[in-house]
NUKE-678440 format. One record per atom (N, C-alpha, C): chain; residue in one letter; atom name; x, y, z. Coordinates in pm, 1 decimal. Layout:
NUKE-678440
+------+------+------+----------+----------+----------+
! unit ! code ! site !       c1 !       c2 !       c3 !
+------+------+------+----------+----------+----------+
!    A !    a !   CA !        X !        Y !        Z !
...
+------+------+------+----------+----------+----------+
This chain:
NUKE-678440
+------+------+------+----------+----------+----------+
! unit ! code ! site !       c1 !       c2 !       c3 !
+------+------+------+----------+----------+----------+
!    A !    m !    N !  11458.3 !  -4822.2 !  -5782.5 !
!    A !    m !   CA !  11358.0 !  -4719.9 !  -5751.8 !
!    A !    m !    C !  11424.8 !  -4583.0 !  -5744.4 !
!    A !    a !    N !  11362.0 !  -4485.4 !  -5800.1 !
!    A !    a !   CA !  11416.1 !  -4349.3 !  -5803.9 !
!    A !    a !    C !  11423.9 !  -4292.6 !  -5663.3 !
!    A !    t !    N !  11523.1 !  -4204.7 !  -5645.1 !
!    A !    t !   CA !  11548.6 !  -4141.8 !  -5516.8 !
!    A !    t !    C !  11489.9 !  -3998.0 !  -5521.2 !
!    A !    q !    N !  11416.4 !  -3964.8 !  -5414.9 !
!    A !    q !   CA !  11368.3 !  -3826.0 !  -5402.6 !
!    A !    q !    C !  11482.9 !  -3740.7 !  -5349.8 !
!    A !    f !    N !  11505.4 !  -3629.2 !  -5412.2 !
!    A !    f !   CA !  11600.6 !  -3529.6 !  -5365.3 !
!    A !    f !    C !  11517.4 !  -3419.5 !  -5299.3 !
!    A !    r !    N !  11522.9 !  -3410.2 !  -5165.8 !
!    A !    r !   CA !  11446.0 !  -3309.5 !  -5090.8 !
!    A !    r !    C !  11534.9 !  -3195.7 !  -5044.3 !
!    A !    l !    N !  11471.5 !  -3080.2 !  -5028.7 !
!    A !    l !   CA !  11541.9 !  -2964.6 !  -4973.9 !
!    A !    l !    C !  11575.0 !  -2994.7 !  -4828.6 !
!    A !    a !    N !  11705.9 !  -2997.0 !  -4802.4 !
!    A !    a !   CA !  11752.8 !  -3020.4 !  -4664.7 !
!    A !    a !    C !  11774.8 !  -2887.1 !  -4592.9 !
!    A !    a !    N !  11765.0 !  -2890.2 !  -4460.2 !
!    A !    a !   CA !  11796.8 !  -2772.5 !  -4384.8 !
!    A !    a !    C !  11945.5 !  -2749.4 !  -4392.6 !
!    A !    l !    N !  11983.0 !  -2637.0 !  -4449.4 !
!    A !    l !   CA !  12125.8 !  -2604.5 !  -4467.4 !
!    A !    l !    C !  12178.5 !  -2516.1 !  -4360.9 !
!    A !    g !    N !  12098.8 !  -2500.5 !  -4257.3 !
!    A !    g !   CA !  12138.0 !  -2421.9 !  -4137.1 !
!    A !    g !    C !  12036.7 !  -2452.5 !  -4027.7 !
!    A !    h !    N !  12070.8 !  -2419.6 !  -3905.0 !
!    A !    h !   CA !  11986.5 !  -2454.4 !  -3788.6 !
!    A !    h !    C !  11846.2 !  -2390.9 !  -3795.2 !
!    A !    t !    N !  11839.5 !  -2271.4 !  -3848.5 !
!    A !    t !   CA !  11710.9 !  -2197.9 !  -3849.6 !
!    A !    t !    C !  11644.3 !  -2197.5 !  -3985.5 !
!    A !    m !    N !  11699.8 !  -2265.3 !  -4084.1 !
!    A !    m !   CA !  11645.3 !  -2263.3 !  -4218.6 !
!    A !    m !    C !  11509.4 !  -2331.9 !  -4223.2 !
!    A !    e !    N !  11410.8 !  -2262.0 !  -4277.2 !
!    A !    e !   CA !  11275.4 !  -2321.1 !  -4297.1 !
!    A !    e !    C !  11239.4 !  -2326.6 !  -4443.5 !
!    A !    t !    N !  11296.3 !  -2235.2 !  -4523.9 !
!    A !    t !   CA !  11270.0 !  -2230.4 !  -4667.5 !
!    A !    t !    C !  11401.1 !  -2205.2 !  -4743.7 !
!    A !    g !    N !  11399.0 !  -2233.8 !  -4871.8 !
!    A !    g !   CA !  11510.9 !  -2206.0 !  -4957.7 !
!    A !    g !    C !  11460.8 !  -2175.0 !  -5100.0 !
!    A !    r !    N !  11536.0 !  -2096.4 !  -5171.7 !
!    A !    r !   CA !  11503.2 !  -2060.1 !  -5308.8 !
!    A !    r !    C !  11599.0 !  -2124.5 !  -5404.3 !
!    A !    v !    N !  11545.4 !  -2189.6 !  -5510.2 !
!    A !    v !   CA !  11630.8 !  -2249.2 !  -5612.8 !
!    A !    v !    C !  11692.7 !  -2135.3 !  -5696.0 !
!    A !    v !    N !  11825.6 !  -2132.9 !  -5697.4 !
!    A !    v !   CA !  11898.1 !  -2032.0 !  -5772.5 !
!    A !    v !    C !  11932.4 !  -2085.3 !  -5909.6 !
!    A !    e !    N !  11984.7 !  -2210.3 !  -5914.5 !
!    A !    e !   CA !  12031.5 !  -2265.7 !  -6042.8 !
!    A !    e !    C !  12044.1 !  -2417.3 !  -6034.1 !
!    A !    w !    N !  11999.4 !  -2483.9 !  -6139.7 !
!    A !    w !   CA !  12026.2 !  -2626.4 !  -6156.7 !
!    A !    w !    C !  12154.3 !  -2636.6 !  -6236.3 !
!    A !    h !    N !  12247.9 !  -2721.9 !  -6194.8 !
!    A !    h !   CA !  12373.9 !  -2739.3 !  -6263.5 !
!    A !    h !    C !  12369.6 !  -2859.9 !  -6353.7 !
!    A !    i !    N !  12262.5 !  -2938.2 !  -6348.4 !
!    A !    i !   CA !  12241.5 !  -3058.0 !  -6431.3 !
!    A !    i !    C !  12103.3 !  -3044.8 !  -6490.0 !
!    A !    s !    N !  12087.9 !  -3079.0 !  -6615.5 !
!    A !    s !   CA !  11956.6 !  -3076.9 !  -6682.5 !
!    A !    s !    C !  11888.4 !  -3210.9 !  -6671.7 !
!    A !    e !    N !  11754.1 !  -3210.5 !  -6682.0 !
!    A !    e !   CA !  11678.8 !  -3336.2 !  -6683.3 !
!    A !    e !    C !  11735.2 !  -3424.4 !  -6794.9 !
!    A !    g !    N !  11750.0 !  -3554.4 !  -6763.8 !
!    A !    g !   CA !  11799.5 !  -3649.5 !  -6858.0 !
!    A !    g !    C !  11950.9 !  -3668.1 !  -6859.1 !
!    A !    e !    N !  12022.8 !  -3580.2 !  -6788.7 !
!    A !    e !   CA !  12169.4 !  -3589.3 !  -6780.4 !
!    A !    e !    C !  12209.1 !  -3678.2 !  -6663.4 !
!    A !    s !    N !  12322.0 !  -3748.7 !  -6683.7 !
!    A !    s !   CA !  12377.2 !  -3831.8 !  -6575.8 !
!    A !    s !    C !  12447.0 !  -3745.1 !  -6475.3 !
!    A !    i !    N !  12447.9 !  -3793.0 !  -6351.1 !
!    A !    i !   CA !  12514.7 !  -3724.5 !  -6241.6 !
!    A !    i !    C !  12581.8 !  -3827.6 !  -6153.3 !
!    A !    d !    N !  12696.6 !  -3793.4 !  -6099.3 !
!    A !    d !   CA !  12768.2 !  -3880.3 !  -6007.2 !
!    A !    d !    C !  12743.2 !  -3835.9 !  -5866.3 !
!    A !    e !    N !  12744.7 !  -3926.7 !  -5771.3 !
!    A !    e !   CA !  12733.4 !  -3892.4 !  -5633.6 !
!    A !    e !    C !  12845.7 !  -3793.2 !  -5598.3 !
!    A !    g !    N !  12805.2 !  -3683.2 !  -5531.4 !
!    A !    g !   CA !  12902.9 !  -3582.4 !  -5494.8 !
!    A !    g !    C !  12920.8 !  -3473.8 !  -5598.3 !
!    A !    q !    N !  12862.0 !  -3486.5 !  -5716.5 !
!    A !    q !   CA !  12874.9 !  -3387.9 !  -5820.5 !
!    A !    q !    C !  12775.8 !  -3273.4 !  -5793.3 !
!    A !    l !    N !  12817.1 !  -3148.0 !  -5826.0 !
!    A !    l !   CA !  12731.4 !  -3031.0 !  -5802.8 !
!    A !    l !    C !  12597.2 !  -3047.4 !  -5875.8 !
!    A !    l !    N !  12488.8 !  -3033.0 !  -5803.1 !
!    A !    l !   CA !  12356.6 !  -3053.4 !  -5858.0 !
!    A !    l !    C !  12274.2 !  -2924.6 !  -5865.6 !
!    A !    i !    N !  12275.2 !  -2846.6 !  -5757.9 !
!    A !    i !   CA !  12183.4 !  -2734.0 !  -5748.3 !
!    A !    i !    C !  12245.0 !  -2629.1 !  -5654.2 !
!    A !    s !    N !  12206.3 !  -2503.4 !  -5676.3 !
!    A !    s !   CA !  12241.5 !  -2394.8 !  -5584.0 !
!    A !    s !    C !  12111.5 !  -2345.8 !  -5518.1 !
!    A !    i !    N !  12118.5 !  -2335.7 !  -5385.9 !
!    A !    i !   CA !  12000.1 !  -2294.1 !  -5306.7 !
!    A !    i !    C !  12034.9 !  -2171.0 !  -5227.4 !
!    A !    e !    N !  11943.6 !  -2067.9 !  -5231.8 !
!    A !    e !   CA !  11960.9 !  -1950.2 !  -5152.5 !
!    A !    e !    C !  11887.4 !  -1965.7 !  -5018.9 !
!    A !    t !    N !  11960.6 !  -1948.5 !  -4908.2 !
!    A !    t !   CA !  11900.3 !  -1947.4 !  -4777.1 !
!    A !    t !    C !  11881.2 !  -1801.1 !  -4734.2 !
!    A !    d !    N !  11839.9 !  -1782.1 !  -4609.9 !
!    A !    d !   CA !  11823.6 !  -1646.3 !  -4560.5 !
!    A !    d !    C !  11957.0 !  -1573.4 !  -4543.5 !
!    A !    k !    N !  12066.7 !  -1648.7 !  -4549.3 !
!    A !    k !   CA !  12197.2 !  -1591.5 !  -4523.7 !
!    A !    k !    C !  12295.6 !  -1597.0 !  -4641.2 !
!    A !    t !    N !  12283.9 !  -1698.1 !  -4728.9 !
!    A !    t !   CA !  12385.9 !  -1717.5 !  -4833.2 !
!    A !    t !    C !  12329.5 !  -1809.3 !  -4943.5 !
!    A !    v !    N !  12411.5 !  -1827.6 !  -5047.7 !
!    A !    v !   CA !  12380.1 !  -1926.3 !  -5150.8 !
!    A !    v !    C !  12469.4 !  -2044.9 !  -5127.2 !
!    A !    v !    N !  12407.3 !  -2164.9 !  -5122.4 !
!    A !    v !   CA !  12479.8 !  -2288.0 !  -5093.1 !
!    A !    v !    C !  12472.5 !  -2379.3 !  -5217.4 !
!    A !    d !    N !  12591.2 !  -2429.5 !  -5260.4 !
!    A !    d !   CA !  12596.1 !  -2526.6 !  -5366.3 !
!    A !    d !    C !  12575.9 !  -2665.7 !  -5299.8 !
!    A !    v !    N !  12483.8 !  -2745.4 !  -5356.4 !
!    A !    v !   CA !  12446.4 !  -2874.5 !  -5302.8 !
!    A !    v !    C !  12483.8 !  -2984.3 !  -5402.2 !
!    A !    n !    N !  12550.5 !  -3084.9 !  -5354.3 !
!    A !    n !   CA !  12594.3 !  -3198.6 !  -5437.2 !
!    A !    n !    C !  12489.8 !  -3309.5 !  -5434.9 !
!    A !    s !    N !  12491.8 !  -3390.4 !  -5537.3 !
!    A !    s !   CA !  12400.9 !  -3503.7 !  -5546.9 !
!    A !    s !    C !  12435.4 !  -3609.4 !  -5444.4 !
!    A !    p !    N !  12332.5 !  -3660.1 !  -5373.9 !
!    A !    p !   CA !  12358.3 !  -3762.3 !  -5272.6 !
!    A !    p !    C !  12374.4 !  -3902.1 !  -5336.2 !
!    A !    v !    N !  12338.0 !  -3918.7 !  -5464.9 !
!    A !    v !   CA !  12345.7 !  -4046.2 !  -5532.5 !
!    A !    v !    C !  12388.5 !  -4027.5 !  -5675.3 !
!    A !    s !    N !  12430.6 !  -4136.1 !  -5739.2 !
!    A !    s !   CA !  12461.5 !  -4136.7 !  -5882.2 !
!    A !    s !    C !  12336.8 !  -4179.0 !  -5957.6 !
!    A !    g !    N !  12324.0 !  -4135.9 !  -6082.5 !
!    A !    g !   CA !  12210.2 !  -4176.4 !  -6163.0 !
!    A !    g !    C !  12186.1 !  -4073.0 !  -6272.0 !
!    A !    v !    N !  12057.5 !  -4064.4 !  -6309.0 !
!    A !    v !   CA !  12012.2 !  -3966.5 !  -6409.7 !
!    A !    v !    C !  11911.0 !  -3874.1 !  -6343.2 !
!    A !    l !    N !  11922.8 !  -3745.8 !  -6371.1 !
!    A !    l !   CA !  11824.7 !  -3650.5 !  -6317.4 !
!    A !    l !    C !  11697.6 !  -3673.9 !  -6399.3 !
!    A !    l !    N !  11605.1 !  -3748.4 !  -6338.9 !
!    A !    l !   CA !  11483.5 !  -3789.3 !  -6407.3 !
!    A !    l !    C !  11381.9 !  -3672.6 !  -6420.2 !
!    A !    k !    N !  11369.2 !  -3598.5 !  -6311.9 !
!    A !    k !   CA !  11276.2 !  -3486.9 !  -6309.4 !
!    A !    k !    C !  11318.4 !  -3381.2 !  -6210.4 !
!    A !    a !    N !  11329.2 !  -3258.1 !  -6258.1 !
!    A !    a !   CA !  11361.0 !  -3146.2 !  -6170.0 !
!    A !    a !    C !  11228.7 !  -3079.0 !  -6134.9 !
!    A !    v !    N !  11183.1 !  -3098.4 !  -6013.4 !
!    A !    v !   CA !  11052.3 !  -3046.6 !  -5970.4 !
!    A !    v !    C !  11067.3 !  -2899.4 !  -5926.7 !
!    A !    g !    N !  11173.8 !  -2869.5 !  -5858.7 !
!    A !    g !   CA !  11197.7 !  -2731.8 !  -5813.2 !
!    A !    g !    C !  11228.9 !  -2635.9 !  -5925.6 !
!    A !    q !    N !  11156.4 !  -2529.2 !  -5930.6 !
!    A !    q !   CA !  11172.2 !  -2430.8 !  -6039.2 !
!    A !    q !    C !  11267.3 !  -2317.2 !  -5991.6 !
!    A !    v !    N !  11349.5 !  -2271.5 !  -6084.7 !
!    A !    v !   CA !  11441.2 !  -2161.7 !  -6056.0 !
!    A !    v !    C !  11361.8 !  -2039.1 !  -6011.2 !
!    A !    d !    N !  11407.4 !  -1973.6 !  -5906.6 !
!    A !    d !   CA !  11352.4 !  -1855.0 !  -5844.8 !
!    A !    d !    C !  11228.6 !  -1884.4 !  -5759.7 !
!    A !    a !    N !  11187.8 !  -2009.7 !  -5747.7 !
!    A !    a !   CA !  11077.1 !  -2046.0 !  -5661.1 !
!    A !    a !    C !  11133.1 !  -2082.4 !  -5521.0 !
!    A !    e !    N !  11051.6 !  -2057.2 !  -5419.3 !
!    A !    e !   CA !  11087.5 !  -2088.5 !  -5283.0 !
!    A !    e !    C !  11017.1 !  -2215.2 !  -5236.0 !
!    A !    y !    N !  11089.7 !  -2298.0 !  -5159.6 !
!    A !    y !   CA !  11035.2 !  -2424.5 !  -5114.6 !
!    A !    y !    C !  11063.6 !  -2441.2 !  -4966.8 !
!    A !    d !    N !  10978.5 !  -2517.8 !  -4900.7 !
!    A !    d !   CA !  10997.4 !  -2551.7 !  -4761.8 !
!    A !    d !    C !  11100.2 !  -2663.1 !  -4745.2 !
!    A !    v !    N !  11172.4 !  -2662.7 !  -4636.3 !
!    A !    v !   CA !  11263.0 !  -2772.9 !  -4604.6 !
!    A !    v !    C !  11175.2 !  -2902.9 !  -4606.5 !
!    A !    g !    N !  11229.6 !  -3004.0 !  -4675.6 !
!    A !    g !   CA !  11159.8 !  -3131.0 !  -4686.3 !
!    A !    g !    C !  11085.9 !  -3147.4 !  -4817.7 !
!    A !    d !    N !  11060.4 !  -3038.5 !  -4891.6 !
!    A !    d !   CA !  10992.2 !  -3048.7 !  -5020.5 !
!    A !    d !    C !  11078.7 !  -3124.1 !  -5119.8 !
!    A !    v !    N !  11014.2 !  -3202.6 !  -5208.6 !
!    A !    v !   CA !  11088.2 !  -3272.5 !  -5311.6 !
!    A !    v !    C !  11130.2 !  -3170.7 !  -5421.5 !
!    A !    l !    N !  11258.8 !  -3166.1 !  -5451.7 !
!    A !    l !   CA !  11305.1 !  -3080.3 !  -5555.6 !
!    A !    l !    C !  11336.5 !  -3155.2 !  -5685.8 !
!    A !    a !    N !  11366.4 !  -3285.4 !  -5674.8 !
!    A !    a !   CA !  11404.2 !  -3364.1 !  -5793.4 !
!    A !    a !    C !  11391.9 !  -3512.4 !  -5767.2 !
!    A !    w !    N !  11400.2 !  -3588.7 !  -5876.3 !
!    A !    w !   CA !  11404.2 !  -3733.9 !  -5868.9 !
!    A !    w !    C !  11530.0 !  -3778.1 !  -5946.6 !
!    A !    i !    N !  11607.5 !  -3865.4 !  -5885.9 !
!    A !    i !   CA !  11728.7 !  -3917.3 !  -5948.3 !
!    A !    i !    C !  11716.6 !  -4070.4 !  -5950.4 !
!    A !    g !    N !  11746.8 !  -4131.2 !  -6067.1 !
!    A !    g !   CA !  11729.9 !  -4275.4 !  -6077.3 !
!    A !    g !    C !  11800.6 !  -4327.7 !  -6200.2 !
!    A !    d !    N !  11749.0 !  -4441.5 !  -6249.5 !
!    A !    d !   CA !  11802.1 !  -4505.0 !  -6368.4 !
!    A !    d !    C !  11736.6 !  -4444.8 !  -6493.2 !
!    A !    a !    N !  11811.8 !  -4440.2 !  -6601.2 !
!    A !    a !   CA !  11756.5 !  -4388.2 !  -6727.8 !
!    A !    a !    C !  11631.8 !  -4462.7 !  -6763.5 !
!    A !    g !    N !  11526.9 !  -4389.7 !  -6804.9 !
!    A !    g !   CA !  11403.0 !  -4447.1 !  -6846.7 !
!    A !    g !    C !  11308.1 !  -4480.9 !  -6735.1 !
!    A !    e !    N !  11350.7 !  -4466.3 !  -6610.5 !
!    A !    e !   CA !  11266.8 !  -4492.9 !  -6495.0 !
!    A !    e !    C !  11159.8 !  -4384.6 !  -6482.4 !
!    A !    t !    N !  11039.5 !  -4424.0 !  -6445.6 !
!    A !    t !   CA !  10933.7 !  -4326.2 !  -6428.3 !
!    A !    t !    C !  10926.4 !  -4285.9 !  -6281.5 !
!    A !    v !    N !  10872.8 !  -4167.2 !  -6259.2 !
!    A !    v !   CA !  10855.3 !  -4116.0 !  -6124.2 !
!    A !    v !    C !  10711.0 !  -4084.2 !  -6103.3 !
!    A !    p !    N !  10662.9 !  -4092.5 !  -5978.2 !
!    A !    p !   CA !  10524.6 !  -4059.1 !  -5951.0 !
!    A !    p !    C !  10496.1 !  -3912.2 !  -5969.4 !
!    A !    d !    N !  10369.5 !  -3877.6 !  -5996.8 !
!    A !    d !   CA !  10328.5 !  -3739.9 !  -6011.8 !
!    A !    d !    C !  10330.2 !  -3667.6 !  -5876.2 !
!    A !    q !    N !  10307.1 !  -3740.2 !  -5771.0 !
!    A !    q !   CA !  10303.6 !  -3686.2 !  -5634.6 !
!    A !    q !    C !  10424.7 !  -3737.7 !  -5557.6 !
!    A !    p !    N !  10486.7 !  -3654.7 !  -5471.3 !
!    A !    p !   CA !  10596.7 !  -3706.8 !  -5391.4 !
!    A !    p !    C !  10551.7 !  -3811.7 !  -5293.2 !
!    A !    v !    N !  10640.9 !  -3905.8 !  -5266.1 !
!    A !    v !   CA !  10611.5 !  -4010.9 !  -5168.1 !
!    A !    v !    C !  10654.5 !  -3954.2 !  -5033.3 !
!    A !    e !    N !  10563.3 !  -3963.0 !  -4935.3 !
!    A !    e !   CA !  10594.5 !  -3911.1 !  -4801.8 !
!    A !    e !    C !  10694.5 !  -4003.8 !  -4731.9 !
!    A !    p !    N !  10792.0 !  -3946.2 !  -4664.3 !
!    A !    p !   CA !  10888.5 !  -4029.8 !  -4592.8 !
!    A !    p !    C !  10822.0 !  -4098.6 !  -4474.5 !
!    A !    e !    N !  10874.2 !  -4211.3 !  -4434.3 !
!    A !    e !   CA !  10822.5 !  -4279.0 !  -4316.9 !
!    A !    e !    C !  10846.1 !  -4195.1 !  -4195.9 !
!    A !    l !    N !  10749.7 !  -4192.1 !  -4104.6 !
!    A !    l !   CA !  10764.9 !  -4119.9 !  -3978.5 !
!    A !    l !    C !  10867.9 !  -4193.3 !  -3893.9 !
!    A !    r !    N !  10951.9 !  -4112.2 !  -3827.5 !
!    A !    r !   CA !  11044.2 !  -4168.9 !  -3731.3 !
!    A !    r !    C !  10965.5 !  -4215.5 !  -3609.4 !
!    A !    s !    N !  11021.7 !  -4305.1 !  -3530.9 !
!    A !    s !   CA !  10946.3 !  -4361.1 !  -3417.7 !
!    A !    s !    C !  10900.6 !  -4254.4 !  -3319.6 !
!    A !    e !    N !  10981.7 !  -4149.0 !  -3294.5 !
!    A !    e !   CA !  10941.3 !  -4046.3 !  -3200.5 !
!    A !    e !    C !  10824.5 !  -3962.0 !  -3257.6 !
!    A !    e !    N !  10815.5 !  -3948.4 !  -3390.3 !
!    A !    e !   CA !  10703.5 !  -3872.5 !  -3448.5 !
!    A !    e !    C !  10577.7 !  -3954.9 !  -3437.2 !
!    A !    r !    N !  10585.4 !  -4086.2 !  -3448.2 !
!    A !    r !   CA !  10465.9 !  -4170.2 !  -3433.4 !
!    A !    r !    C !  10412.2 !  -4161.7 !  -3289.6 !
!    A !    r !    N !  10503.0 !  -4157.4 !  -3191.7 !
!    A !    r !   CA !  10463.2 !  -4152.8 !  -3051.3 !
!    A !    r !    C !  10386.8 !  -4022.0 !  -3018.8 !
!    A !    v !    N !  10429.2 !  -3909.3 !  -3073.4 !
!    A !    v !   CA !  10365.6 !  -3784.4 !  -3043.3 !
!    A !    v !    C !  10256.2 !  -3748.4 !  -3139.3 !
!    A !    g !    N !  10229.0 !  -3836.7 !  -3238.6 !
!    A !    g !   CA !  10118.1 !  -3814.2 !  -3325.9 !
!    A !    g !    C !  10139.1 !  -3711.0 !  -3434.6 !
!    A !    k !    N !  10262.0 !  -3686.8 !  -3473.6 !
!    A !    k !   CA !  10287.6 !  -3589.9 !  -3577.0 !
!    A !    k !    C !  10263.8 !  -3648.2 !  -3714.2 !
+------+------+------+----------+----------+----------+
């Protein structure tokens, strides 16, 4: 199953980030730890490495567009694998279920 690559908080106060550059094109293979994307925060540009190995199936995040922390920016998986049109929501953590978030 394909892995969702979501925008992570790259700082304590980060709420959004802007895609500066993709370093891998759709359809290209990538190794875990290889440079995948550059994200601009409110303070700097951060190079982000791939959390998994596979093929960049779909780059959802567009260059120069701003995204909220948690938004899906890409799908990484096996060659030929299909990805859903809509992102799959992550499971709520137990404390989020308790407070009704």
